[in-house]
Structure formats: structure tokens, C-alpha cells
DRENKEMI-370418 format. One line per field, with one value per residue (C-alpha): residue number from 1; residue in one letter; z, x, y. Coordinates in nm, 2 decimals. Example, Ala and Ser with C-alpha at 12.3 -4.5 7.8 and 13.67 -1.06 7.14 Angstrom:
DRENKEMI-370418
k	(1 | 2)
r	(A | S)
up	(0.78 | 0.71)
east	(1.23 | 1.37)
north	(-0.45 | -0.11)
***
This chain:
DRENKEMI-370418
k	(1 | 2 | 3 | 4 | 5 | 6 | 7 | 8 | 9 | 10 | 11 | 12 | 13 | 14 | 15 | 16 | 17 | 18 | 19 | 20 | 21 | 22 | 23 | 24 | 25 | 26 | 27 | 28 | 29 | 30 | 31 | 32 | 33 | 34 | 35 | 36 | 37 | 38 | 39 | 40 | 41 | 42 | 43 | 44 | 45 | 46 | 47 | 48 | 49 | 50 | 51 | 52 | 53 | 54 | 55 | 56 | 57 | 58 | 59 | 60 | 61 | 62 | 63 | 64 | 65 | 66 | 67 | 68 | 69 | 70 | 71 | 72 | 73 | 74 | 75 | 76 | 77 | 78 | 79 | 80 | 81 | 82 | 83 | 84 | 85 | 86 | 87 | 88 | 89 | 90 | 91 | 92 | 93 | 94 | 95 | 96 | 97 | 98 | 99 | 100 | 101 | 102 | 103 | 104 | 105 | 106 | 107 | 108 | 109 | 110 | 111 | 112 | 113 | 114 | 115 | 116 | 117 | 118 | 119 | 120 | 121 | 122 | 123 | 124 | 125 | 126 | 127 | 128 | 129 | 130 | 131 | 132 | 133 | 134 | 135 | 136 | 137 | 138 | 139 | 140 | 141 | 142 | 143 | 144 | 145 | 146 | 147 | 148 | 149 | 150 | 151 | 152 | 153 | 154 | 155 | 156 | 157 | 158 | 159 | 160 | 161 | 162 | 163 | 164 | 165 | 166 | 167 | 168 | 169 | 170 | 171 | 172 | 173 | 174 | 175 | 176 | 177 | 178 | 179 | 180 | 181 | 182 | 183 | 184 | 185 | 186 | 187 | 188 | 189 | 190 | 191 | 192 | 193 | 194 | 195 | 196 | 197 | 198 | 199 | 200 | 201 | 202 | 203 | 204 | 205 | 206 | 207 | 208 | 209 | 210 | 211 | 212 | 213 | 214 | 215 | 216 | 217 | 218 | 219 | 220 | 221 | 222 | 223 | 224 | 225 | 226 | 227 | 228 | 229 | 230 | 231 | 232 | 233 | 234 | 235 | 236 | 237 | 238 | 239 | 240 | 241 | 242 | 243 | 244 | 245 | 246 | 247 | 248 | 249 | 250 | 251 | 252 | 253 | 254 | 255 | 256 | 257 | 258 | 259 | 260 | 261 | 262 | 263 | 264 | 265 | 266 | 267 | 268 | 269 | 270 | 271 | 272 | 273 | 274 | 275 | 276 | 277 | 278 | 279 | 280 | 281 | 282 | 283 | 284 | 285 | 286 | 287 | 288 | 289 | 290 | 291 | 292 | 293 | 294 | 295 | 296 | 297)
r	(M | A | Q | S | K | I | V | I | C | G | V | G | L | I | G | G | S | F | A | L | A | L | K | K | S | A | L | A | L | R | R | N | L | Q | V | V | G | M | G | R | T | R | A | P | L | E | Q | A | Q | Q | L | G | V | I | D | A | I | A | T | D | W | A | S | A | L | D | G | A | D | L | V | L | L | G | M | P | V | G | Q | M | P | A | V | M | S | A | L | A | P | H | L | Q | P | H | T | I | V | T | D | G | G | S | T | K | S | D | V | V | A | A | A | R | A | A | L | G | N | K | I | G | Q | F | V | P | G | H | P | I | A | G | A | E | K | S | G | V | A | A | A | Q | S | D | L | Y | V | D | K | R | V | V | L | T | P | L | P | E | N | S | A | G | D | L | K | A | V | R | T | V | W | E | L | C | G | A | K | V | S | Q | L | A | P | Q | E | H | D | R | V | F | A | A | V | S | H | L | P | H | L | L | A | F | A | L | V | H | D | F | A | Q | R | P | N | S | D | Q | L | F | G | F | A | A | G | G | F | R | D | F | T | R | I | A | S | S | H | P | E | M | W | R | D | I | C | I | A | N | R | Q | A | L | L | Q | E | L | D | A | Y | M | V | E | L | M | R | T | R | V | L | L | A | G | A | D | A | A | G | L | E | T | L | F | L | T | A | R | A | R | R | D | A | W | L | D | S | L | L | P | P | G | E)
up	(0.00 | -0.10 | 0.17 | 0.15 | 0.32 | 0.45 | 0.60 | 0.84 | 0.92 | 1.23 | 1.42 | 1.63 | 1.65 | 1.27 | 1.16 | 1.44 | 1.37 | 1.00 | 1.09 | 1.32 | 1.07 | 0.80 | 1.02 | 1.12 | 0.75 | 0.64 | 0.91 | 0.80 | 0.43 | 0.53 | 0.38 | 0.51 | 0.60 | 0.75 | 0.90 | 0.94 | 1.15 | 1.11 | 1.33 | 1.48 | 1.82 | 1.92 | 2.23 | 2.05 | 1.79 | 2.06 | 2.23 | 1.90 | 1.85 | 2.20 | 2.14 | 1.82 | 1.61 | 1.40 | 1.33 | 1.29 | 1.33 | 1.04 | 1.11 | 0.76 | 0.44 | 0.23 | 0.44 | 0.51 | 0.14 | 0.03 | -0.11 | 0.03 | -0.14 | 0.04 | 0.26 | 0.48 | 0.61 | 0.94 | 1.09 | 1.13 | 0.80 | 0.91 | 0.90 | 0.55 | 0.34 | 0.53 | 0.54 | 0.17 | 0.08 | 0.29 | 0.14 | -0.23 | -0.33 | -0.20 | -0.35 | -0.57 | -0.89 | -0.76 | -0.41 | -0.36 | -0.11 | 0.06 | 0.36 | 0.64 | 0.65 | 0.73 | 0.47 | 0.11 | -0.10 | 0.11 | 0.12 | -0.26 | -0.30 | -0.07 | -0.26 | -0.60 | -0.47 | -0.31 | -0.55 | -0.88 | -1.16 | -0.90 | -0.81 | -0.98 | -0.70 | -0.44 | -0.38 | -0.13 | 0.13 | 0.45 | 0.69 | 0.86 | 1.18 | 1.50 | 1.87 | 2.12 | 2.25 | 2.05 | 2.04 | 1.95 | 2.28 | 2.15 | 1.82 | 1.75 | 1.47 | 1.41 | 1.41 | 1.03 | 1.02 | 0.84 | 0.85 | 0.55 | 0.38 | 0.12 | -0.16 | -0.36 | -0.65 | -0.88 | -1.27 | -1.26 | -1.06 | -1.24 | -1.22 | -1.07 | -0.79 | -0.71 | -0.70 | -0.47 | -0.22 | -0.23 | -0.17 | 0.13 | 0.30 | 0.22 | 0.38 | 0.69 | 0.68 | 0.54 | 0.29 | 0.03 | -0.15 | -0.38 | -0.39 | -0.55 | -0.30 | -0.30 | -0.26 | 0.03 | 0.21 | 0.18 | 0.30 | 0.60 | 0.70 | 0.77 | 0.92 | 1.10 | 1.14 | 1.26 | 1.53 | 1.66 | 1.67 | 1.85 | 2.11 | 2.18 | 2.21 | 2.45 | 2.69 | 2.66 | 2.75 | 3.06 | 3.16 | 3.17 | 3.38 | 3.76 | 3.85 | 3.62 | 3.89 | 3.97 | 3.61 | 3.55 | 3.88 | 3.77 | 3.40 | 3.31 | 3.01 | 2.77 | 2.82 | 2.80 | 2.47 | 2.32 | 2.41 | 2.36 | 2.06 | 2.26 | 2.40 | 2.04 | 1.95 | 1.98 | 1.73 | 1.47 | 1.50 | 1.50 | 1.17 | 1.02 | 1.12 | 0.97 | 0.66 | 0.58 | 0.73 | 0.43 | 0.41 | 0.79 | 0.82 | 0.58 | 0.79 | 1.11 | 0.97 | 0.86 | 1.20 | 1.37 | 1.16 | 1.27 | 1.63 | 1.59 | 1.45 | 1.76 | 1.99 | 1.83 | 1.90 | 2.26 | 2.33 | 2.20 | 2.40 | 2.07 | 2.20 | 1.87 | 1.67 | 1.91 | 1.90 | 1.52 | 1.51 | 1.75 | 1.57 | 1.23 | 1.38 | 1.56 | 1.25 | 1.03 | 1.28 | 1.34 | 0.96 | 0.93 | 1.22 | 1.06 | 0.73 | 0.91 | 1.02 | 0.82 | 0.62 | 0.83 | 1.16)
east	(0.00 | 0.15 | 0.22 | 0.12 | 0.33 | 0.19 | 0.40 | 0.25 | 0.44 | 0.28 | 0.13 | -0.12 | -0.50 | -0.54 | -0.25 | -0.30 | -0.67 | -0.59 | -0.35 | -0.59 | -0.87 | -0.66 | -0.52 | -0.88 | -0.98 | -0.68 | -0.75 | -1.11 | -1.00 | -0.71 | -0.45 | -0.10 | -0.03 | 0.28 | 0.25 | 0.57 | 0.58 | 0.79 | 0.80 | 0.99 | 1.05 | 1.11 | 0.89 | 0.55 | 0.65 | 0.76 | 0.42 | 0.25 | 0.44 | 0.36 | -0.01 | 0.00 | -0.08 | 0.24 | 0.46 | 0.79 | 0.97 | 1.17 | 1.44 | 1.50 | 1.30 | 1.51 | 1.43 | 1.07 | 0.98 | 1.15 | 0.87 | 0.60 | 0.26 | 0.11 | 0.23 | 0.00 | 0.13 | -0.05 | 0.15 | 0.03 | 0.02 | 0.31 | 0.54 | 0.44 | 0.70 | 1.00 | 0.87 | 0.78 | 1.13 | 1.29 | 1.09 | 1.09 | 1.44 | 1.34 | 0.99 | 0.96 | 0.74 | 0.47 | 0.43 | 0.13 | 0.14 | -0.17 | -0.22 | -0.47 | -0.42 | -0.71 | -0.60 | -0.53 | -0.41 | -0.09 | -0.03 | -0.07 | 0.18 | 0.43 | 0.39 | 0.45 | 0.76 | 0.90 | 0.79 | 0.84 | 0.77 | 0.65 | 0.35 | 0.11 | 0.19 | 0.04 | -0.34 | -0.44 | -0.70 | -0.87 | -1.06 | -1.34 | -1.31 | -1.13 | -1.17 | -1.07 | -0.80 | -0.48 | -0.20 | -0.17 | -0.33 | -0.65 | -0.65 | -0.94 | -1.01 | -1.37 | -1.29 | -1.37 | -1.68 | -1.95 | -1.74 | -1.66 | -1.32 | -1.26 | -1.01 | -0.89 | -0.73 | -0.48 | -0.48 | -0.17 | -0.32 | -0.39 | -0.74 | -0.58 | -0.40 | -0.72 | -0.92 | -0.66 | -0.67 | -1.05 | -1.06 | -0.83 | -1.05 | -1.36 | -1.19 | -1.17 | -1.55 | -1.54 | -1.77 | -1.54 | -1.62 | -1.42 | -1.36 | -1.11 | -0.84 | -0.94 | -1.31 | -1.22 | -1.04 | -1.33 | -1.58 | -1.38 | -1.28 | -1.66 | -1.77 | -1.45 | -1.18 | -1.40 | -1.57 | -1.24 | -1.11 | -1.42 | -1.40 | -1.03 | -1.10 | -1.39 | -1.20 | -0.90 | -1.12 | -1.25 | -0.91 | -0.77 | -1.04 | -0.98 | -1.28 | -1.17 | -1.20 | -1.55 | -1.66 | -1.52 | -1.66 | -2.01 | -1.97 | -2.19 | -2.31 | -2.37 | -2.02 | -1.87 | -2.05 | -1.97 | -1.60 | -1.53 | -1.30 | -1.09 | -0.92 | -0.79 | -0.42 | -0.28 | 0.00 | -0.22 | -0.48 | -0.22 | -0.09 | -0.44 | -0.54 | -0.22 | -0.23 | -0.60 | -0.59 | -0.73 | -1.05 | -1.07 | -1.05 | -1.34 | -1.55 | -1.45 | -1.54 | -1.88 | -1.94 | -1.85 | -2.11 | -2.37 | -2.26 | -2.31 | -2.66 | -2.73 | -2.60 | -2.83 | -3.13 | -3.02 | -2.94 | -3.28 | -3.46 | -3.60 | -3.75 | -3.93 | -3.61 | -3.41 | -3.68 | -3.69 | -3.31 | -3.32 | -3.60 | -3.43 | -3.10 | -3.27 | -3.47 | -3.17 | -2.96 | -3.24 | -3.28 | -2.90 | -2.90 | -3.20 | -3.00 | -2.73 | -2.96 | -2.97 | -3.29 | -3.58 | -3.46)
north	(0.00 | 0.34 | 0.59 | 0.95 | 1.22 | 1.54 | 1.82 | 2.07 | 2.38 | 2.54 | 2.25 | 2.45 | 2.44 | 2.47 | 2.25 | 2.00 | 1.95 | 1.91 | 1.63 | 1.46 | 1.47 | 1.33 | 1.05 | 0.96 | 0.96 | 0.75 | 0.50 | 0.47 | 0.43 | 0.19 | 0.41 | 0.48 | 0.84 | 1.00 | 1.34 | 1.54 | 1.86 | 2.17 | 2.48 | 2.77 | 2.60 | 2.24 | 2.21 | 2.24 | 1.98 | 1.74 | 1.79 | 1.73 | 1.40 | 1.29 | 1.36 | 1.15 | 1.46 | 1.42 | 1.11 | 1.28 | 1.61 | 1.77 | 2.02 | 2.13 | 2.18 | 1.95 | 1.64 | 1.76 | 1.80 | 1.48 | 1.27 | 1.50 | 1.51 | 1.81 | 2.09 | 2.29 | 2.62 | 2.67 | 2.96 | 3.32 | 3.51 | 3.74 | 3.44 | 3.33 | 3.52 | 3.39 | 3.03 | 3.03 | 3.16 | 2.88 | 2.60 | 2.72 | 2.58 | 2.23 | 2.22 | 1.91 | 1.92 | 1.69 | 1.86 | 2.08 | 2.36 | 2.51 | 2.73 | 2.81 | 3.19 | 3.42 | 3.67 | 3.59 | 3.88 | 3.92 | 3.55 | 3.52 | 3.81 | 3.64 | 3.31 | 3.48 | 3.65 | 3.33 | 3.05 | 3.22 | 2.97 | 2.72 | 2.94 | 2.70 | 2.45 | 2.68 | 2.66 | 2.92 | 2.83 | 2.94 | 2.71 | 2.90 | 2.71 | 2.75 | 2.81 | 3.07 | 2.84 | 2.79 | 2.55 | 2.18 | 2.07 | 2.23 | 2.04 | 1.81 | 1.57 | 1.70 | 2.07 | 2.10 | 1.88 | 2.08 | 2.39 | 2.60 | 2.61 | 2.88 | 2.82 | 3.12 | 2.95 | 3.11 | 3.12 | 2.90 | 2.62 | 2.30 | 2.15 | 1.84 | 2.03 | 2.23 | 1.91 | 1.74 | 2.03 | 2.03 | 1.65 | 1.67 | 1.93 | 1.73 | 1.43 | 1.65 | 1.69 | 2.05 | 2.22 | 2.38 | 2.71 | 2.94 | 3.31 | 3.54 | 3.65 | 4.02 | 3.93 | 3.69 | 3.97 | 4.21 | 3.96 | 3.84 | 4.19 | 4.23 | 3.90 | 3.79 | 4.04 | 4.33 | 4.12 | 4.00 | 4.36 | 4.48 | 4.20 | 4.27 | 4.64 | 4.61 | 4.38 | 4.61 | 4.91 | 4.74 | 4.61 | 4.97 | 5.12 | 5.19 | 4.97 | 4.69 | 4.42 | 4.53 | 4.52 | 4.18 | 4.06 | 4.14 | 4.04 | 3.74 | 3.54 | 3.82 | 3.97 | 3.62 | 3.54 | 3.88 | 3.87 | 3.49 | 3.55 | 3.80 | 3.48 | 3.41 | 3.40 | 3.76 | 3.71 | 3.56 | 3.83 | 4.10 | 3.97 | 3.94 | 4.29 | 4.44 | 4.23 | 4.32 | 4.67 | 4.86 | 4.64 | 4.63 | 5.01 | 5.04 | 4.81 | 4.98 | 5.32 | 5.18 | 5.04 | 5.36 | 5.54 | 5.28 | 5.33 | 5.71 | 5.65 | 5.43 | 5.70 | 5.96 | 5.73 | 5.67 | 6.03 | 6.13 | 5.87 | 5.74 | 5.42 | 5.34 | 5.39 | 5.17 | 4.90 | 4.91 | 4.87 | 4.58 | 4.41 | 4.43 | 4.30 | 4.01 | 3.91 | 3.91 | 3.71 | 3.46 | 3.41 | 3.35 | 3.10 | 2.92 | 2.89 | 2.70 | 2.42 | 2.10 | 2.07 | 1.94 | 2.06)
***
């Protein structure tokens, strides 16, 4: 039975869950799979190996890429340029590279600069799944089940490579969609990057106040739910916000206008206006939640 080799650079929540999901799938399909880990520091890789997330640790790209079928880049997007430059000289013709970065225009630009005429081997992707906790200890084999993964293919990608990356994510249980890189960044600036920025900012605001302990002492479910994502990985979200700052600034400006409209309603004691705002928001959110339910539920 032929063995597949997958290299994961950045074996945290995203990369670790990818590995566990594929190991589970390979076991079910009775296929041999070797998962090799790469990273900046040794300790997390040793932890990943102890947990059974990866099978081996590579210390250089030449050995890591020897016979590799697929590489997943799972590190924060700010690290992508350096990693791509390091792997490029050792990238074999049959090896496909994909990523799990939350921004795509900057990652694609980094890939073009680093990979040159090998750019067709890079199929950009973004799994829309995660948790507020990070690190390989938080990895789970079912993280991607029924979650969306967005691929942003390049003109240079072959149909075969694109299909291969789609198939791998489907083996993880994901639902795969496609967007252009720029469209991806505009959409996720609104529905992902802005909410994270707001959650971090609200918690930071409360943390700086003289009565911070009192505020957090009385905070309950609503505050916990609203700020859950402020427990996300700071380095990762720093890189995302900087990389997608133009689209994110547009969304932040639009939200500030909406906040000012809401302030006007509140300052004017406009009960009817506030209720209309709340009713509209609740109806649209409920409709969105209903659309996520499987048919018949």
C-alpha cells in the first residue's frame, strides 16, 4: 500500500486539527499516512508528536519535502513570506502547497515572490473554523466537520491540484467554497476580522479602567459570549489585522457610523427607533441561524 506524506508547518490548532482529521480519514480508508511537523521551536513539535498529532519532526525543508505530497502552512500570516522563501528551493514538482491563513491577498503576493515559476503548486485556502484556545493541545479531529473552507485558486493552478486540495479538505469533513483573493479579504474583514477587533478592544477598554476588577466581577453570560473571541491567539490576529488593514479600516469606519446612529437614537430617548433597530437586527440574525440548520430541523 502506497504511503502519503503530508508536511504541516505550524502544528497548532489549525494544523494539528488538520493532521488529526486526515489521520482519522486515512484509518477509515485503510491508507498509510505519514504526517511530518515543522515549526519555529522544538517544544510544541515534541508535544504534537507525544499527542500523536504528527509522526515525525523535520528540522530542515530538504528532508521535510523529500517525497511530500502536500504541505499545509498553518502559521500566522506574518510568517508566511519567510517560510515560503525557505521551502521554495526544495519544493519538488509533484508537491502541492496550501495554507490556512485568514487573509489571502498578502499570502498570494508572498507566494508569488518566493515561489516564482513554481507558483502553480500553491493553492491558497482558508478554513473557517477555530476556537478561542490555540496550540496543538486544543487540536481536535472533528474541528472541520460541516465547517466552510474557502479556496482562492490562482490562474496558474492546475485542475488536478485544485481538486486534490478540495478533496483533502472534504476528507476532513469540510464544505469547500471558492472566492477570488481580494473578494475573500473584503468579506472576511466584515464577518470575522471586525468582530475580533471589537472583542479585543472592548476587553482592553474594561481592563484599563480603575474599576476593572468590579466590572469583570459582575460580568456574566452576555459579556462572556460577546467577548469569547478575545481569547484568540494575539500574534495571529495582530498579523491578520495588519495584513488586511485597508479592508478592515473600511469596515471599522462603517461600524463607527452605525454606532453614531445608535448613539443619536439613545441620546434622543428614541424608544421606537431603538426597537426598530433591535427588531431588524434580531430578525436578520435569526434568519441567518436558521439557514445554518440542516434541512428538516
